[in-house]
VOGU-3710 file (C-alpha; in Angstrom, 3 decimals, decimal comma):
1> mkkvavimgs> 115,993/94,294/91,379  116,355/92,242/94,521  113,953/92,828/97,597  115,063/93,774/101,220  113,226/92,148/104,114  112,721/94,273/107,107  111,827/91,896/110,089  111,334/92,845/113,544  110,734/90,818/116,522  107,726/92,801/117,789
11> dsdidtvsqa> 105,154/95,390/116,478  106,366/97,835/119,128  109,578/98,195/116,843  107,790/99,902/114,046  108,640/103,306/115,099  112,235/102,772/114,744  112,136/100,228/111,856  109,921/102,378/109,809  113,023/104,850/109,223  114,709/101,634/107,338
21> ikqlnefeip> 111,560/101,296/105,251  111,617/104,752/104,446  115,000/105,016/103,436  114,664/101,762/101,361  111,663/103,385/99,277  113,725/106,508/98,693  115,890/104,384/96,747  113,146/102,498/95,133  114,010/99,144/96,425  111,250/96,579/96,835
31> tearvisahr> 110,824/95,983/100,516  108,665/93,631/102,603  108,231/94,013/106,447  107,411/91,105/108,818  106,746/90,582/112,316  108,546/87,186/113,150  109,968/86,460/116,669  113,081/84,100/117,102  111,585/83,055/120,452  107,666/83,158/119,915
41> tpheaerfas> 107,490/82,098/116,364  110,892/80,301/115,741  109,400/78,130/113,094  108,350/81,008/110,893  111,628/82,656/111,491  113,542/79,478/110,055  110,825/79,183/107,090  111,137/82,789/106,049  115,037/82,661/106,256  115,312/79,332/104,504
51> naagngfgai> 113,177/80,721/101,656  114,238/84,145/101,448  116,719/84,035/98,675  114,381/81,746/96,386  111,760/84,545/97,199  113,825/87,332/95,564  115,385/88,866/98,668  119,052/90,148/98,369  119,413/91,178/102,204  117,567/91,103/105,362
61> iaaagksahl> 117,516/93,593/108,081  116,553/92,138/111,504  115,513/94,347/114,110  115,262/93,299/117,763  115,556/94,544/121,301  116,776/92,999/124,454  118,171/89,622/124,041  117,965/90,158/120,239  118,401/86,791/118,778  116,313/87,496/115,543
71> agviaayttl> 119,272/88,429/113,394  121,191/85,330/114,461  118,603/82,928/113,927  117,744/84,308/110,479  121,415/84,250/109,517  121,638/80,493/110,551  119,037/79,670/108,083  120,163/81,769/105,057  123,239/82,493/103,069  121,940/86,134/102,455
81> pviglplkss> 123,508/89,072/104,200  121,862/89,788/107,418  121,942/93,269/108,974  121,366/93,207/112,458  119,424/96,303/113,823  119,730/96,475/117,677  116,890/98,529/119,352  117,058/100,380/122,364  115,137/98,668/125,192  114,079/99,870/128,650
91> tmdgldslls> 116,682/97,404/130,287  120,068/98,602/129,277  119,187/101,377/126,561  119,964/98,658/123,767  123,361/97,910/124,905  122,062/94,391/125,552  120,647/94,237/122,028  123,826/95,463/120,309  126,017/92,952/122,241  123,646/89,961/121,436
101> ivqmpsgvpv> 123,678/90,819/117,881  127,459/91,729/117,337  128,804/88,580/119,101  127,985/86,075/116,561  129,753/82,733/116,631  132,195/82,060/113,847  130,578/80,970/110,735  127,302/82,859/111,160  128,066/86,498/110,468  125,549/89,380/111,171
111> atvaidgarn> 126,557/92,865/110,091  125,588/95,361/112,913  124,777/98,887/112,767  124,484/101,181/115,787  121,566/101,010/118,157  118,413/102,314/116,703  120,494/102,873/113,486  117,700/101,850/111,077  118,621/104,455/108,388  122,170/102,943/108,204
121> aailaaqila> 120,847/99,436/108,073  118,736/100,352/105,022  121,780/102,326/103,284  123,933/99,137/104,001  121,256/96,867/102,452  121,337/99,213/99,396  125,147/99,153/99,224  125,029/95,347/99,386  122,468/95,214/96,572  124,284/97,898/94,531
131> vsddalaekl> 127,265/95,525/94,101  125,367/93,948/91,260  122,883/96,839/90,383  124,271/99,655/88,454  121,222/101,886/88,653  120,980/101,362/92,307  124,870/102,311/92,736  124,149/105,466/90,975  121,257/106,175/93,277  123,622/105,755/96,195
141> aafkqriade> 126,198/107,863/94,572  123,850/110,853/94,135  122,740/110,161/97,764  126,137/110,408/99,049  126,848/113,666/97,063  123,549/115,210/98,374  124,451/114,465/101,929  128,025/115,926/101,243  126,380/118,980/99,854  124,183/119,385/102,669
151> trrkdeklqs> 127,158/119,130/105,227  129,165/121,722/103,063  126,152/124,118/103,351  125,888/123,749/107,102  129,701/124,534/107,431  129,322/127,638/105,065  126,456/128,790/107,320  128,567/128,154/110,464  131,484/130,042/109,052  129,293/132,886/107,821
161> slrrt> 127,712/133,205/111,266  131,196/133,223/112,850  132,424/136,068/110,670  129,627/138,175/111,772  130,595/137,918/115,419
//
């Protein structure tokens, strides 16, 4: 199975990013997490992205706040799918991060999830890998069924409480 890289621009991002790692672990996807900064360690970002496919990765989640250039820098140096995870910052509540990630130039796409949407970033990475991994596709189908069942139970509970009033 291909691995997923979860890269964050700062170790202060770990609280949010850990939700992606947890979700990937639930799918039993091999995961590696790194702190690599587009601005402070650009050579490491280039080296990591350039070698990611050869090192067994199938997708990269890049989490960053504020100017949020990490996902774009990573995408510039790899043909692997890159998922940008904009993080809420103190400046503009993450809107700056979202816009920095989603507004990529033609030819350098970055898939983008919601601000602090770490869990969805992991699920999207799993869906990308599942295109060529039947066992993972089955895990995803079971996951989707489980969340649908949970929603139905919540609706039943609501309907039951409404009937009592």
